[in-house]
Steps between C-alpha positions, in 0.01 A plus 500: 500500500616849430376812664422749228339771724649840546686540836299720740719557806862505614674229693830370645614145557759398760696182488683457839804272513623375837864481606588135533801583719259605772311173472204696340302325228592596146142624447514724819201319658377712783598838359245777508487776239324842527440729210402862586342727242365825642255408783474137383724234664471142372649188660578160353675208667719236333332168584584154372157352472144524626339168425598140489744417222493854367744784454470873467682726254775662708503807279303774679271707275373844612245687293525871557219612263528857363795593726808592283766451772570300814631684804684206651526120525576349846619145530505325836730205437452167684800574730348829624696742294290786344599636159351816341514574127393867419327592177535184298385496129153369432360252240795258540631208700771563761726219632620573848761288676502476876793718634775345706539640847796523732517343851423846656196528278375161629540620856327831431211349294378856431696539185333694223659480161432732208616432147392591150267257314657242271301483178477157343394648165777625267406841363 
């Protein structure tokens, strides 16, 4: 099947990749993503399955409707680290890899990382 309708709204997809050196799952199961656009804040969780013998797509899809920009993306990684990505581009898929933390970061557990978005689409 092929969708031949005209796109109506804007979107962003996030593919989170866990850091295997931290014993995280490759699919970052347990991570929580927030997308903030103006007054709207959406949340999606990376889960592995919801029914017997089933699996969910681990790519998180956020529809942002008529909004033409995203204020920020926040990722709460399974190990507790929080990462903020300001002003990512819309209408594309971003691949985000779990950052590595130092021993002092592990002890503090309140680390907030900020980095530019990595665009998976070559322009």
